[in-house]
C-alpha positions as CSV (number, residue, x, y, z in Angstrom):
1,M,89.4,100.3,122.6
2,P,87.9,97.9,125.2
3,T,90.4,95.5,126.7
4,T,88.8,92.4,125.3
5,K,88.8,93.8,121.7
6,L,92.4,94.8,122.1
7,F,93.3,91.4,123.4
8,A,91.5,89.7,120.5
9,L,93.3,91.9,118.0
10,L,96.7,91.2,119.5
11,L,95.9,87.5,119.6
12,S,94.9,87.4,116.0
13,V,98.0,89.4,114.9
14,A,100.2,87.0,116.9
15,F,98.3,84.0,115.3
16,C,98.8,85.4,111.8
17,A,102.5,86.2,112.4
18,G,103.3,83.0,114.3
19,N,101.8,80.7,111.8
20,A,103.5,82.2,108.7
21,A,106.6,80.1,109.2
22,A,104.9,77.1,110.6
23,S,102.6,76.2,107.8
24,D,101.7,76.7,104.1
25,F,98.1,77.8,104.4
26,L,96.6,80.4,102.2
27,A,96.6,82.9,105.0
28,D,100.3,82.4,105.3
29,R,100.9,83.1,101.7
30,H,98.8,86.3,102.0
31,A,100.7,87.4,105.1
32,A,104.1,86.8,103.4
33,R,102.9,89.2,100.7
34,G,102.1,91.8,103.3
35,V,98.3,91.3,103.2
36,Q,96.8,92.2,106.7
37,C,94.2,90.0,108.4
38,A,91.7,92.8,108.2
39,S,91.9,92.7,104.3
40,C,90.1,89.4,104.3
41,H,88.3,89.4,107.7
42,I,85.7,92.0,108.6
43,D,87.1,92.7,112.1
44,G,90.6,91.4,111.6
45,T,89.9,88.2,113.6
46,P,90.5,85.1,111.5
47,T,87.3,83.2,111.6
48,A,85.4,81.6,108.6
49,D,82.3,83.5,109.5
50,N,83.7,86.9,108.7
51,A,85.6,86.3,105.4
52,S,83.5,86.8,102.3
53,M,83.8,86.2,98.6
54,E,83.5,90.0,98.2
55,A,86.7,90.4,100.2
56,C,88.4,87.9,97.9
57,L,87.2,89.6,94.7
58,K,88.1,93.0,96.0
59,C,91.8,92.1,95.5
60,H,91.6,89.3,92.9
61,G,89.1,91.0,90.5
62,S,85.8,89.8,89.3
63,Y,85.0,86.1,89.0
64,A,85.4,86.4,85.2
65,D,88.9,87.9,85.9
66,V,89.8,84.9,88.0
67,I,88.5,82.5,85.3
68,A,90.7,84.3,82.7
69,R,93.8,84.3,84.9
70,T,93.5,80.5,85.6
71,A,92.6,79.5,82.0
72,D,96.0,78.1,81.2
73,K,96.9,76.6,84.5
74,G,96.2,73.0,83.5
75,D,93.8,70.7,81.6
76,I,90.8,72.0,83.5
77,N,89.9,75.5,84.7
78,F,88.5,74.8,88.1
79,H,87.0,78.3,88.2
80,E,84.9,77.7,85.1
81,T,82.8,74.6,85.8
82,H,79.3,73.3,85.6
83,M,78.9,74.5,89.2
84,G,78.9,78.1,88.1
85,E,80.3,80.8,90.4
86,I,80.8,79.1,93.7
87,G,82.1,80.9,96.8
88,C,85.9,81.1,97.0
89,R,85.8,79.5,100.5
90,E,84.3,76.3,99.1
91,C,87.8,75.4,98.0
92,H,90.2,78.0,99.4
93,H,90.6,77.9,103.2
94,G,92.8,80.4,104.9
95,H,93.8,78.6,108.1
96,R,93.5,75.0,107.2
97,P,94.4,72.9,104.1
98,S,92.4,73.9,101.0
99,S,90.5,71.3,99.2
100,L,88.8,71.0,95.8
101,V,85.1,71.0,96.1
102,C,84.9,69.1,92.7
103,D,86.5,66.1,94.5
104,Q,83.2,65.5,96.2
105,C,82.0,63.9,93.0
106,H,85.2,63.7,90.9
107,E,88.8,62.6,91.5
108,F,91.3,65.3,90.6
109,T,94.9,65.6,91.7
110,A,95.0,69.4,91.6
111,K,96.8,71.3,94.4
112,V,94.5,74.0,95.7
113,P,96.2,77.1,97.2
């Protein structure tokens, strides 16, 4: 393995491990459950460009499964909306606070993991 790739891998592992206790981001919740960075990121490096909806659905099931699992979580099922099947990363962010894309037009007080 080339030195730069090894350094990048070690840096990303240190980043994931070091931030688990320091914040409550979605990536930290995944790490606490033993999910490795490479499960979400194509090359194991935490960047937004290499995490896909397909990676999310690989573990969380189909979009219909997610809708069913969140059906009784409140007054509104934010996974079943007039916007259709939007990308997971529109609301869920691994390494920064998540935010509800619906709030661009509406005002909800929902906490987004």
